[in-house]
C-alpha positions as a Markdown table, in Angstrom:
| # | Residue | x | y | z |
|---|---|---|---|---|
| 1 | Met | 0.0 | 0.0 | 0.0 |
| 2 | Ala | 1.4 | 3.4 | -1.0 |
| 3 | Arg | 2.4 | 5.6 | 1.9 |
| 4 | Ile | 0.3 | 8.8 | 2.3 |
| 5 | Asp | 2.5 | 11.9 | 2.4 |
| 6 | Pro | 1.4 | 13.9 | 5.4 |
| 7 | Arg | 2.2 | 17.2 | 3.6 |
| 8 | Glu | -0.1 | 16.3 | 0.7 |
| 9 | Ala | -2.8 | 15.1 | 3.1 |
| 10 | Ala | -2.5 | 18.4 | 4.9 |
| 11 | Leu | -2.9 | 20.3 | 1.6 |
| 12 | Val | -6.0 | 18.4 | 0.7 |
| 13 | Ala | -7.4 | 19.1 | 4.1 |
| 14 | Val | -6.7 | 22.8 | 3.6 |
| 15 | Leu | -8.5 | 22.8 | 0.2 |
| 16 | Leu | -11.5 | 20.9 | 1.7 |
| 17 | Ala | -11.6 | 23.3 | 4.7 |
| 18 | Leu | -11.5 | 26.3 | 2.2 |
| 19 | Ala | -14.4 | 24.7 | 0.3 |
| 20 | Gly | -16.3 | 24.2 | 3.5 |
| 21 | Gly | -15.8 | 27.7 | 4.7 |
| 22 | Ser | -16.7 | 29.0 | 1.3 |
| 23 | Trp | -20.0 | 27.1 | 1.3 |
| 24 | Ile | -20.8 | 28.6 | 4.7 |
| 25 | Ser | -20.0 | 32.1 | 3.5 |
| 26 | Thr | -22.0 | 31.6 | 0.3 |
| 27 | Ala | -25.1 | 30.4 | 2.2 |
| 28 | Thr | -24.8 | 33.3 | 4.6 |
| 29 | Arg | -24.5 | 35.9 | 1.7 |
| 30 | Met | -27.4 | 34.4 | -0.1 |
| 31 | Asn | -29.7 | 34.0 | 2.9 |
| 32 | Gly | -33.1 | 35.6 | 2.2 |
| 33 | Met | -32.3 | 36.3 | -1.5 |
| 34 | Asp | -34.5 | 35.3 | -4.4 |
| 35 | Met | -33.7 | 31.7 | -5.4 |
| 36 | Gly | -35.8 | 31.5 | -8.6 |
| 37 | Arg | -34.9 | 31.4 | -12.3 |
| 38 | Trp | -32.9 | 34.2 | -13.8 |
| 39 | Thr | -32.0 | 35.5 | -10.4 |
| 40 | Asp | -30.6 | 39.1 | -10.4 |
| 41 | Pro | -26.8 | 38.7 | -9.9 |
| 42 | Gly | -26.6 | 42.1 | -8.2 |
| 43 | Pro | -24.1 | 44.8 | -8.8 |
| 44 | Pro | -20.6 | 44.0 | -10.2 |
| 45 | Ala | -18.7 | 44.1 | -6.8 |
| 46 | Phe | -21.3 | 41.8 | -5.1 |
| 47 | Phe | -21.3 | 39.4 | -8.0 |
| 48 | Leu | -17.6 | 39.1 | -8.3 |
| 49 | Thr | -17.0 | 38.5 | -4.6 |
| 50 | Thr | -19.8 | 36.0 | -4.6 |
| 51 | Trp | -18.5 | 34.3 | -7.7 |
| 52 | Val | -15.0 | 33.9 | -6.3 |
| 53 | Ile | -16.3 | 32.5 | -3.0 |
| 54 | Met | -18.7 | 30.2 | -5.0 |
| 55 | Leu | -15.7 | 29.0 | -7.1 |
| 56 | Ala | -13.7 | 28.1 | -4.0 |
| 57 | Ala | -16.7 | 26.2 | -2.7 |
| 58 | Met | -17.5 | 24.3 | -5.9 |
| 59 | Met | -14.0 | 23.8 | -7.4 |
| 60 | Cys | -11.6 | 23.2 | -4.5 |
| 61 | Pro | -12.5 | 19.5 | -4.1 |
| 62 | Ser | -12.2 | 18.7 | -7.8 |
| 63 | Val | -9.0 | 20.7 | -8.3 |
| 64 | Ala | -7.3 | 19.0 | -5.4 |
| 65 | Pro | -5.7 | 16.2 | -7.5 |
| 66 | Met | -4.1 | 18.8 | -9.8 |
| 67 | Val | -2.8 | 20.9 | -6.9 |
| 68 | Val | -1.3 | 17.8 | -5.2 |
| 69 | Ala | 0.3 | 16.7 | -8.5 |
| 70 | Tyr | 1.8 | 20.2 | -8.8 |
| 71 | Val | 3.2 | 20.2 | -5.3 |
| 72 | Arg | 4.6 | 16.7 | -5.7 |
| 73 | Ile | 6.5 | 17.4 | -9.0 |
| 74 | His | 7.5 | 20.9 | -7.8 |
| 75 | Arg | 9.0 | 19.5 | -4.7 |
| 76 | Arg | 11.0 | 16.8 | -6.6 |
| 77 | Arg | 12.3 | 19.2 | -9.2 |
| 78 | Lys | 12.9 | 22.4 | -7.1 |
| 79 | Ser | 16.4 | 23.7 | -6.8 |
| 80 | Gly | 17.5 | 26.9 | -5.0 |
| 81 | Arg | 16.1 | 30.3 | -6.0 |
| 82 | Tyr | 14.3 | 28.9 | -9.1 |
| 83 | Ala | 11.7 | 27.2 | -6.9 |
| 84 | Pro | 10.6 | 29.8 | -4.3 |
| 85 | Tyr | 8.1 | 28.9 | -1.6 |
| 86 | Gly | 4.5 | 29.9 | -2.0 |
| 87 | Cys | 4.2 | 28.8 | -5.6 |
| 88 | Thr | 1.3 | 26.5 | -4.8 |
| 89 | Ala | -0.8 | 29.4 | -3.6 |
| 90 | Val | 0.2 | 31.3 | -6.8 |
| 91 | Phe | -0.8 | 28.3 | -8.9 |
| 92 | Val | -4.2 | 28.2 | -7.2 |
| 93 | Ala | -4.6 | 32.0 | -7.7 |
| 94 | Gly | -3.9 | 31.6 | -11.4 |
| 95 | Tyr | -6.6 | 28.9 | -11.6 |
| 96 | Leu | -9.2 | 31.1 | -9.8 |
| 97 | Ala | -8.1 | 34.1 | -12.0 |
| 98 | Ala | -9.1 | 32.2 | -15.2 |
| 99 | Trp | -12.5 | 31.4 | -13.7 |
| 100 | Thr | -12.9 | 35.0 | -12.5 |
| 101 | Leu | -12.4 | 36.3 | -16.1 |
| 102 | Phe | -15.0 | 33.8 | -17.3 |
| 103 | Gly | -17.4 | 34.9 | -14.6 |
| 104 | Thr | -16.9 | 38.5 | -15.5 |
| 105 | Ala | -17.6 | 37.9 | -19.2 |
| 106 | Ala | -20.7 | 35.9 | -18.3 |
| 107 | Tyr | -21.9 | 38.6 | -16.0 |
| 108 | Val | -21.5 | 41.3 | -18.7 |
| 109 | Leu | -23.4 | 39.3 | -21.2 |
| 110 | Tyr | -26.2 | 38.5 | -18.8 |
| 111 | Val | -26.6 | 42.1 | -17.7 |
| 112 | Ser | -26.5 | 43.3 | -21.2 |
| 113 | Ala | -29.2 | 40.9 | -22.4 |
| 114 | Ala | -31.3 | 41.9 | -19.4 |
| 115 | Ala | -30.9 | 45.6 | -20.3 |
| 116 | Leu | -31.7 | 45.1 | -24.0 |
| 117 | Phe | -34.8 | 42.9 | -23.3 |
| 118 | Pro | -36.2 | 44.1 | -20.0 |
| 119 | Gly | -38.4 | 41.5 | -18.3 |
| 120 | Phe | -38.0 | 39.0 | -21.1 |
| 121 | Leu | -35.8 | 36.6 | -19.1 |
| 122 | Ala | -38.3 | 36.3 | -16.3 |
| 123 | Ser | -41.4 | 36.5 | -18.4 |
| 124 | Glu | -43.6 | 33.5 | -19.2 |
| 125 | Pro | -43.4 | 31.7 | -21.5 |
| 126 | Gly | -40.4 | 33.4 | -23.2 |
| 127 | Gly | -38.1 | 33.3 | -20.2 |
| 128 | Arg | -39.1 | 29.7 | -19.4 |
| 129 | Tyr | -38.3 | 28.5 | -22.9 |
| 130 | Leu | -35.0 | 30.4 | -23.0 |
| 131 | Ala | -34.0 | 28.9 | -19.7 |
| 132 | Ala | -34.8 | 25.5 | -21.0 |
| 133 | Gly | -32.7 | 26.1 | -24.1 |
| 134 | Val | -29.7 | 27.3 | -22.1 |
| 135 | Val | -29.8 | 24.3 | -19.8 |
| 136 | Leu | -30.4 | 21.9 | -22.7 |
| 137 | Ala | -27.4 | 23.4 | -24.5 |
| 138 | Ala | -25.3 | 22.7 | -21.4 |
| 139 | Ala | -26.4 | 19.0 | -21.6 |
| 140 | Ala | -25.6 | 18.9 | -25.3 |
| 141 | Tyr | -22.1 | 20.3 | -24.7 |
| 142 | Gln | -21.3 | 17.3 | -22.5 |
| 143 | Leu | -21.4 | 15.1 | -25.6 |
| 144 | Thr | -19.0 | 17.1 | -27.8 |
| 145 | Gly | -15.4 | 16.4 | -28.7 |
| 146 | Ala | -14.3 | 19.8 | -27.2 |
| 147 | Lys | -15.7 | 18.7 | -23.8 |
| 148 | Asp | -13.9 | 15.4 | -24.0 |
| 149 | Ile | -10.6 | 17.1 | -24.8 |
| 150 | Cys | -10.9 | 19.6 | -22.0 |
| 151 | Leu | -12.0 | 16.9 | -19.5 |
| 152 | Met | -9.1 | 14.7 | -20.3 |
| 153 | Lys | -6.7 | 17.6 | -19.5 |
| 154 | Cys | -8.5 | 17.9 | -16.1 |
| 155 | Arg | -8.4 | 14.2 | -15.4 |
| 156 | Thr | -4.6 | 13.7 | -16.1 |
| 157 | Pro | -2.9 | 16.1 | -13.6 |
| 158 | Val | 0.5 | 14.5 | -13.6 |
| 159 | Asp | 0.7 | 14.6 | -17.4 |
| 160 | Phe | -0.4 | 18.2 | -17.5 |
| 161 | Ile | 2.2 | 19.3 | -14.8 |
| 162 | Leu | 5.1 | 17.2 | -16.3 |
| 163 | His | 4.8 | 18.9 | -19.7 |
| 164 | Arg | 4.5 | 22.4 | -18.3 |
| 165 | Met | 6.5 | 22.5 | -15.0 |
| 166 | Arg | 8.6 | 25.6 | -14.8 |
| 167 | His | 9.7 | 27.2 | -11.5 |
| 168 | Gly | 9.1 | 30.7 | -10.3 |
| 169 | Tyr | 6.0 | 32.7 | -9.3 |
| 170 | Phe | 5.1 | 34.0 | -12.8 |
| 171 | Arg | 5.3 | 30.5 | -14.3 |
| 172 | Ala | 3.3 | 29.1 | -11.4 |
| 173 | Leu | 0.6 | 31.7 | -12.1 |
| 174 | Arg | 0.7 | 31.0 | -15.8 |
| 175 | Met | 0.4 | 27.2 | -15.2 |
| 176 | Gly | -2.6 | 27.8 | -12.8 |
| 177 | Ala | -4.2 | 30.1 | -15.3 |
| 178 | Glu | -3.7 | 27.5 | -18.1 |
| 179 | His | -5.2 | 24.8 | -16.1 |
| 180 | Gly | -8.0 | 27.1 | -15.2 |
| 181 | Ala | -8.6 | 27.8 | -18.9 |
| 182 | Trp | -8.9 | 24.0 | -19.6 |
| 183 | Cys | -11.3 | 23.7 | -16.6 |
| 184 | Val | -13.4 | 26.6 | -18.0 |
| 185 | Gly | -13.5 | 24.8 | -21.3 |
| 186 | Cys | -14.6 | 21.6 | -19.5 |
| 187 | Cys | -17.2 | 23.1 | -17.2 |
| 188 | Trp | -18.4 | 26.5 | -18.6 |
| 189 | Ala | -21.7 | 25.1 | -19.9 |
| 190 | Leu | -22.6 | 23.7 | -16.5 |
| 191 | Met | -21.7 | 27.0 | -14.8 |
| 192 | Val | -23.8 | 29.0 | -17.4 |
| 193 | Ala | -26.7 | 26.7 | -16.6 |
| 194 | Leu | -26.7 | 28.1 | -13.1 |
| 195 | Phe | -28.0 | 31.5 | -14.4 |
| 196 | Pro | -31.4 | 30.2 | -15.6 |
| 197 | Leu | -31.6 | 27.6 | -12.8 |
| 198 | Gly | -31.0 | 30.1 | -10.1 |
| 199 | Met | -27.5 | 31.6 | -9.6 |
| 200 | Met | -28.2 | 32.4 | -6.0 |
| 201 | Asn | -29.5 | 29.0 | -5.1 |
| 202 | Val | -27.0 | 27.1 | -2.9 |
| 203 | Gly | -28.7 | 23.8 | -3.7 |
| 204 | Trp | -28.2 | 24.1 | -7.5 |
| 205 | Met | -24.7 | 25.2 | -6.9 |
| 206 | Ala | -24.0 | 22.1 | -4.7 |
| 207 | Leu | -25.5 | 19.8 | -7.4 |
| 208 | Val | -23.5 | 21.3 | -10.2 |
| 209 | Gly | -20.3 | 21.2 | -8.0 |
| 210 | Ala | -21.0 | 17.5 | -7.4 |
| 211 | Phe | -21.4 | 16.9 | -11.1 |
| 212 | Ile | -18.1 | 18.6 | -11.9 |
| 213 | Ala | -16.3 | 16.6 | -9.2 |
| 214 | Ala | -17.8 | 13.3 | -10.4 |
| 215 | Glu | -16.8 | 13.7 | -14.0 |
| 216 | Lys | -13.3 | 14.8 | -13.1 |
| 217 | Met | -12.5 | 12.3 | -10.3 |
| 218 | Leu | -14.6 | 9.1 | -10.9 |
| 219 | Pro | -12.6 | 6.4 | -12.8 |
| 220 | Trp | -15.3 | 6.0 | -15.5 |
| 221 | Lys | -14.8 | 9.1 | -17.6 |
| 222 | Arg | -17.2 | 8.5 | -20.4 |
| 223 | Leu | -19.9 | 7.1 | -18.2 |
| 224 | Ala | -19.6 | 10.0 | -15.7 |
| 225 | Ser | -19.7 | 12.6 | -18.5 |
| 226 | Arg | -22.7 | 11.1 | -20.2 |
| 227 | Ser | -24.5 | 10.7 | -16.8 |
| 228 | Val | -23.9 | 14.3 | -16.0 |
| 229 | Ala | -25.4 | 15.2 | -19.4 |
| 230 | Ala | -28.7 | 13.5 | -18.5 |
| 231 | Ala | -29.3 | 15.6 | -15.4 |
| 232 | Pro | -29.4 | 19.1 | -17.2 |
| 233 | Ala | -31.4 | 17.5 | -20.0 |
| 234 | Ala | -34.0 | 16.4 | -17.6 |
| 235 | Ala | -34.1 | 19.8 | -15.9 |
| 236 | Ala | -34.5 | 21.5 | -19.3 |
| 237 | Leu | -37.5 | 19.3 | -20.2 |
| 238 | Ala | -39.0 | 20.1 | -16.8 |
| 239 | Ile | -38.6 | 23.8 | -17.3 |
| 240 | Ala | -40.1 | 23.7 | -20.8 |
| 241 | Leu | -43.0 | 21.5 | -20.0 |
| 242 | Val | -44.1 | 22.5 | -16.5 |
| 243 | Pro | -45.6 | 26.0 | -16.4 |
| 244 | Ala | -44.8 | 26.5 | -12.7 |
| 245 | Pro | -41.3 | 27.9 | -11.9 |
| 246 | Met | -38.5 | 25.4 | -11.6 |
| 247 | Pro | -38.4 | 24.4 | -8.0 |
| 248 | Ala | -35.4 | 25.7 | -6.1 |
| 249 | Ile | -33.3 | 23.1 | -4.3 |
| 250 | Ala | -33.2 | 24.0 | -0.7 |
| 251 | Gly | -29.8 | 25.2 | 0.2 |
């Protein structure tokens, strides 16, 4: 049986603790807010802080294997000033920066659409069918070649790190951002689906986070990815066919 490195175990514990704290913070920030479809994301500062905290909550568990692989290879290759301490934190910061850029772009598009078509997103039946279309598109993306390529990058952390490992803070930041970009390519559709489902609903966030972790970490890649596709497809049909608002998952 392989010996567990206590430093790597401590790192995973820190990531899980960060995720747990972020879930608590997210639930507190969203307490009492509207949890329905096309939830107003709020002003830019509120959205960005909420988005970053939400990312830490949803992504820290699934990104843990990549971070551990980075630390393991970094520790074995480091030499003198070319491998300064703190590169792991910089690597994670680069990963979060990539997702923050994506969240900013999604926010701008969402707010722009809401301004151009006031009331359309929340109206019936237009908003309902648009919501169903967005969620169905997220399900369809799960079946594409682009999804498979990006998911493979996320599921092979050692291969990713070995081919890109360079020491130094800037290179750690760049590697983290590059991995974040692949992760965005893998999961962007599921994250976009949160907008029509209820961006401020902790239950939907937890479910999408569980889907992301499952397809990245379970040993059956194709089965996990196809199974994840079935859930948003079912949600899209429910939104389109049931006139009542999509029920929020209690968070």
